[in-house]
C-alpha positions as CSV (number, residue, x, y, z in Angstrom):
1,M,7.3,5.0,4.6
2,M,9.3,3.3,2.0
3,D,13.0,2.4,3.8
4,S,15.9,5.5,2.5
5,R,18.1,2.3,1.3
6,V,15.5,0.2,-0.1
7,N,17.3,0.6,-4.4
8,L,14.6,1.9,-6.7
9,F,16.4,0.8,-9.0
10,K,18.0,-2.4,-8.3
11,T,15.3,-4.9,-10.4
12,L,15.3,-2.4,-13.2
13,P,15.6,-4.6,-16.8
14,M,17.9,-4.2,-19.4
15,V,15.5,-6.4,-22.1
16,G,11.7,-6.8,-22.6
17,S,10.8,-3.9,-20.0
18,V,6.8,-4.8,-20.7
19,G,5.0,-6.6,-17.5
20,K,3.0,-9.4,-18.4
21,V,0.4,-8.9,-16.3
22,S,-0.3,-5.3,-16.0
23,G,0.9,-3.8,-19.4
24,L,3.6,-1.4,-16.7
25,P,6.7,-1.4,-16.4
26,V,8.0,-4.5,-14.7
27,V,9.8,-2.5,-12.0
28,G,6.7,-0.2,-11.5
29,N,4.6,-4.1,-11.1
30,R,7.5,-5.4,-8.3
31,I,7.7,-1.9,-6.7
32,A,3.9,-1.9,-6.4
33,Q,4.0,-5.1,-5.1
34,S,6.7,-4.2,-2.3
35,Q,4.1,-1.8,-0.8
36,V,1.6,-4.3,0.8
37,P,2.2,-7.1,3.2
38,Q,2.2,-10.5,1.2
39,M,1.3,-14.4,1.6
40,S,2.1,-17.2,-0.2
41,V,-0.4,-20.1,-1.5
42,Q,1.6,-21.8,1.3
43,E,0.1,-19.9,3.4
44,L,-3.0,-19.1,2.4
45,K,-3.4,-22.5,2.1
46,E,-2.8,-23.2,5.7
47,R,-5.4,-20.0,6.7
48,L,-7.6,-22.1,4.5
49,D,-7.3,-25.4,5.6
50,S,-7.8,-23.9,9.4
51,K,-11.7,-22.8,8.8
52,V,-11.3,-19.5,10.8
53,N,-14.4,-17.7,9.9
54,N,-12.8,-13.8,9.9
55,L,-11.1,-14.1,6.8
56,L,-12.6,-12.3,3.6
57,L,-11.9,-13.1,0.4
58,I,-11.6,-11.0,-2.8
59,D,-10.9,-11.5,-6.6
60,V,-9.7,-8.6,-8.6
61,R,-9.5,-10.2,-12.1
62,N,-12.2,-10.0,-14.8
63,K,-15.0,-11.6,-14.9
64,S,-13.2,-14.3,-18.0
65,E,-10.7,-14.8,-16.2
66,Y,-12.5,-15.5,-13.4
67,E,-15.4,-18.1,-15.1
68,I,-12.2,-20.0,-16.8
69,A,-10.6,-20.4,-13.5
70,Q,-11.9,-20.3,-9.8
71,L,-11.3,-20.2,-6.0
72,P,-14.5,-21.8,-4.3
73,G,-15.5,-19.1,-1.9
74,W,-13.7,-15.3,-3.3
75,V,-15.4,-13.0,-4.2
76,L,-15.2,-11.3,-7.7
77,V,-14.7,-7.7,-7.2
78,P,-12.5,-6.5,-11.1
79,Y,-9.7,-4.2,-10.3
80,P,-11.6,-2.0,-13.0
81,E,-14.3,-1.8,-10.4
82,V,-11.7,-1.1,-7.3
83,K,-10.3,1.6,-9.8
84,S,-13.4,3.3,-10.3
85,G,-14.2,3.4,-6.4
86,E,-17.5,1.1,-6.9
87,G,-15.4,-1.9,-5.9
88,I,-13.2,-0.5,-2.7
89,A,-16.9,0.9,-1.8
90,K,-17.9,-3.0,-2.4
91,I,-15.1,-4.8,-0.9
92,K,-15.7,-1.7,2.9
93,Q,-19.4,-2.9,2.3
94,L,-18.3,-7.3,2.4
95,L,-16.0,-6.6,5.3
96,E,-18.8,-4.7,7.8
97,E,-21.4,-7.8,7.2
98,K,-18.1,-10.3,7.6
99,R,-17.2,-8.4,11.2
100,Q,-21.2,-8.9,11.7
101,V,-20.5,-12.8,11.5
102,C,-16.9,-13.6,12.6
103,D,-15.0,-14.6,16.2
104,N,-12.2,-12.1,15.2
105,N,-11.8,-9.2,13.5
106,P,-12.2,-9.7,9.6
107,H,-8.7,-10.8,8.0
108,L,-9.1,-9.2,3.6
109,I,-7.2,-11.4,1.4
110,V,-6.6,-9.8,-2.1
111,M,-5.8,-12.6,-5.5
112,C,-5.5,-12.2,-9.2
113,K,-3.9,-14.0,-11.4
114,A,0.3,-12.9,-10.0
115,G,0.0,-10.6,-7.3
116,V,-0.1,-7.6,-9.5
117,R,-3.4,-6.1,-9.7
118,S,-4.3,-7.5,-6.4
119,A,-1.1,-5.4,-5.2
120,K,-2.1,-2.4,-6.7
121,T,-5.5,-2.7,-4.9
122,L,-4.7,-3.0,-1.3
123,A,-2.2,0.2,-2.5
124,L,-5.7,2.0,-3.7
125,L,-7.3,0.1,0.1
126,K,-4.8,1.9,1.9
127,D,-5.5,5.0,0.6
128,E,-8.6,4.5,2.3
129,G,-7.8,3.1,5.5
130,I,-8.5,-0.7,5.4
131,T,-5.7,-2.9,5.3
132,G,-5.2,-6.5,4.0
133,T,-3.1,-9.0,2.7
134,N,-1.5,-10.1,-0.6
135,V,-1.3,-13.5,-2.8
136,N,2.0,-13.6,-4.0
137,G,1.9,-14.8,-7.4
138,G,-2.2,-15.7,-7.3
139,I,-4.1,-18.1,-8.7
140,D,-1.0,-18.8,-11.5
141,A,1.1,-20.3,-8.5
142,W,-1.2,-21.6,-6.4
143,S,-2.4,-24.1,-9.9
144,Q,1.7,-25.0,-9.4
145,E,2.1,-24.9,-6.7
146,I,-1.2,-26.0,-4.6
147,D,-3.5,-27.4,-6.9
148,S,-2.5,-28.1,-10.7
149,S,-6.3,-29.0,-11.8
150,I,-6.8,-25.6,-11.3
151,P,-6.5,-24.5,-15.1
152,Q,-3.8,-22.0,-16.4
153,Y,-4.4,-19.0,-19.3
154,S,-3.1,-17.1,-21.2
155,M,-4.0,-13.0,-20.9
156,K,-3.9,-12.6,-24.7
157,D,-6.8,-14.2,-24.5
158,I,-8.9,-12.4,-22.2
159,S,-10.8,-10.2,-23.4
160,E,-11.4,-7.8,-21.6
161,F,-7.4,-7.4,-22.5
162,P,-7.4,-6.2,-26.0
163,S,-4.6,-3.6,-26.9
164,T,-2.5,-4.3,-24.0
165,F,-0.3,-6.9,-25.2
166,T,0.9,-5.4,-28.1
167,K,4.3,-5.5,-30.2
168,P,7.5,-5.3,-28.3
169,H,8.7,-2.2,-30.0
170,T,12.6,-2.9,-31.5
171,K,14.9,-2.8,-28.5
172,K,17.3,1.3,-29.1
173,P,21.4,0.3,-28.5
174,F,21.0,3.9,-26.5
175,L,18.3,2.1,-24.0
176,L,21.2,-0.3,-22.7
177,I,22.9,3.0,-21.3
178,G,23.1,2.9,-17.9
179,G,21.7,6.5,-17.2
180,A,19.3,5.6,-19.5
181,A,18.1,2.5,-17.7
182,V,17.7,4.7,-14.4
183,T,16.0,7.5,-16.3
184,L,13.3,4.9,-17.6
185,G,12.8,2.5,-13.7
186,T,11.8,6.7,-12.6
187,V,9.7,6.8,-15.4
188,A,8.7,3.6,-14.5
189,A,7.9,4.1,-10.9
190,I,6.3,7.4,-11.8
191,L,3.4,5.7,-14.6
192,A,2.8,2.7,-12.6
193,V,2.3,4.2,-8.7
194,G,0.8,7.9,-9.0
195,H,-1.0,7.2,-6.7
196,N,2.1,6.4,-3.9
197,P,4.9,9.4,-3.9
198,D,6.6,7.1,-1.6
199,L,7.7,5.1,-3.6
200,L,9.2,8.0,-5.4
201,I,11.2,8.8,-1.9
202,P,14.3,6.4,-2.3
203,A,14.9,7.7,-5.8
204,I,15.2,11.0,-4.0
205,K,17.2,10.6,-0.7
206,G,19.4,9.5,-3.4
207,G,20.1,12.4,-5.6
208,V,17.7,11.1,-8.5
209,P,16.6,13.7,-10.4
210,L,13.6,14.3,-11.5
211,R,13.5,18.0,-12.3
212,W,12.6,16.5,-15.9
213,A,9.4,14.5,-15.2
214,S,7.4,17.9,-14.8
215,P,4.1,16.0,-16.4
216,Y,4.0,14.6,-12.9
217,S,4.8,17.5,-10.8
218,G,2.3,17.1,-8.6
219,V,3.1,13.6,-7.8
220,V,6.9,14.1,-7.4
221,K,6.1,17.2,-5.4
222,L,4.1,15.8,-3.2
223,A,7.2,13.1,-3.1
224,V,10.0,15.8,-2.2
225,K,7.5,16.7,1.4
226,R,7.3,13.3,2.3
227,A,10.8,12.5,1.8
228,D,11.6,16.2,3.7
229,T,9.4,15.3,6.6
230,P,11.5,14.7,10.1
231,Q,11.1,11.4,11.5
232,I,11.2,10.2,15.1
233,S,12.0,5.9,15.8
234,A,10.4,3.6,18.6
235,Q,13.1,4.4,20.9
236,E,12.7,7.9,21.1
237,L,8.7,7.8,20.6
238,K,9.0,5.7,24.0
239,Q,11.4,7.3,25.8
240,L,8.9,10.8,26.0
241,I,5.9,9.2,26.9
242,D,8.8,7.3,30.3
243,N,9.5,10.7,30.5
244,K,6.8,11.9,31.3
245,A,7.1,14.9,28.8
246,T,4.1,16.7,28.2
247,D,5.5,19.3,25.2
248,Y,4.6,17.0,22.2
249,L,0.9,15.5,21.6
250,L,1.2,12.4,19.6
251,L,-1.8,11.9,16.6
252,D,-3.1,8.4,15.2
253,V,-4.5,9.3,11.9
254,R,-6.2,6.0,11.6
255,T,-10.1,5.3,12.0
256,P,-11.8,5.2,15.1
257,E,-12.4,1.6,14.7
258,E,-8.7,1.1,14.5
259,Y,-8.1,2.7,17.0
260,K,-9.7,1.9,19.7
261,L,-8.9,-1.7,18.8
262,S,-4.7,-0.9,19.6
263,K,-3.2,2.3,20.3
264,I,0.0,4.1,21.4
265,P,-0.7,5.6,25.1
266,G,-1.2,9.2,25.7
267,S,-2.2,9.3,21.7
268,V,-5.4,11.1,20.2
269,N,-7.0,10.9,17.3
270,V,-8.3,12.6,14.4
271,P,-8.3,9.8,11.2
272,L,-7.1,11.3,8.5
273,T,-9.5,11.2,6.0
274,E,-10.9,14.4,8.9
275,I,-8.0,15.6,7.9
276,Q,-8.1,15.8,4.4
277,Q,-11.6,17.4,4.0
278,G,-10.2,20.7,6.9
279,A,-12.1,19.8,10.4
280,G,-9.5,17.7,11.1
281,I,-6.7,21.0,10.4
282,D,-9.0,22.5,12.9
283,K,-9.1,19.9,15.4
284,V,-5.4,19.6,15.8
285,K,-4.2,22.8,15.4
286,S,-6.9,23.4,18.7
287,M,-4.9,20.2,20.3
288,L,-1.9,21.7,20.0
289,K,-1.3,24.9,22.4
290,G,2.0,25.1,21.2
291,R,3.2,21.3,21.7
292,R,5.6,19.9,19.0
293,L,2.9,17.3,16.6
294,I,4.3,13.3,15.9
295,A,1.8,11.2,14.1
296,Y,1.6,7.8,13.0
297,C,-0.6,5.4,11.7
298,T,-0.2,1.4,10.7
299,H,2.5,1.4,8.1
300,G,3.6,4.9,7.3
301,Y,1.5,6.1,4.8
302,R,-1.3,7.7,6.1
303,S,0.1,10.0,8.8
304,G,3.0,10.9,5.9
305,A,-0.1,12.2,4.0
306,A,-2.1,13.2,6.7
307,L,1.8,15.5,8.2
308,V,1.8,17.0,4.5
309,K,-1.8,18.3,4.5
310,L,-0.8,19.5,7.6
311,Q,2.1,21.4,6.6
312,D,0.3,22.5,3.7
313,A,-2.0,23.6,6.2
314,G,1.1,26.3,8.5
315,V,1.4,23.2,11.4
316,A,4.8,20.8,10.9
317,G,5.6,18.2,12.2
318,T,7.2,14.7,12.4
319,Q,6.6,11.1,12.0
320,Y,6.8,7.0,13.3
321,S,6.5,5.8,10.6
322,G,6.9,2.4,11.3
323,G,3.6,3.2,13.2
324,I,1.8,0.9,15.5
325,K,3.2,-2.5,13.6
326,E,6.4,-2.0,15.2
327,W,5.1,-0.2,17.5
328,T,3.4,-3.8,18.7
329,E,6.4,-6.0,17.8
330,K,9.5,-3.6,19.3
331,I,7.7,-1.9,22.1
332,D,5.1,-3.8,23.1
333,P,3.8,-7.0,21.8
334,S,0.4,-6.8,24.3
335,L,-1.1,-4.5,22.2
336,P,-3.9,-6.8,19.9
337,R,-3.1,-7.2,16.7
338,N,-5.5,-5.7,13.5
339,N,-4.4,-8.4,10.8
340,W,-1.2,-6.3,9.2
């Protein structure tokens, strides 16, 4: 779950508020990118030069962009296909095929033109239990910093974006008022990341009023529930484990494959997908037996979603939002890592 100390509106531009790649407000693009693991083009080059065989390289640009400029070895899965679900199924299949032939667990790397659509792709995949890394700056950065022979292009020349680049509206003086800017930032966040309510949590905890956002009430209500979920730290959870406490149930909501690779001691696995379908809720209820529920995943998103679903079914719980990633870094570095 996103750190509540982050200022959601820190980078809100006072002018020129339309993003050049997605057509969404710039603040929404920046927030979307901040929510997924990143790698620079220099780090990408190092990985490619090492010739490891576990990399799955996905390019989510449009076909016409791909035909203008492309890197060898990248598989084209356009972002519109990802949004429709077809692309997610394709990436799952590619991951499974890679898993059967590579030495280590597949490492998914996603790229687009500048890093926005690839970040949004990873956010959608995260909802499906798939993690990966975003190429910061995309193929533009690769052309500028690694290989100048890769052509650069303007999105206004791309046929799949006929209506994205319209003439900016005349700036109104009242938009420069501080309060209006904050409101615009909140709208941008909701519009840009409606699939991820966690991005509104800093605004909620910071006291930003969202009552006016009635068209997006579903997203706001879910974000409020996520913001109100009780938290437990890695140290507090470790103390419970070390003390051999028996009054809690530690729930891992990742996929069975992730759970098999590494897990926190004493945890049980009920995947988020099962909880969302209902069968997992009954399973959790049958295991609780009056104990306190603590849930975790990799980074915190899936465990937060699971706890909201369980709360709606009458089961309250606490979240360890640091997840297995933080646990491996702070508590038990011996656990296998899953290419976070």
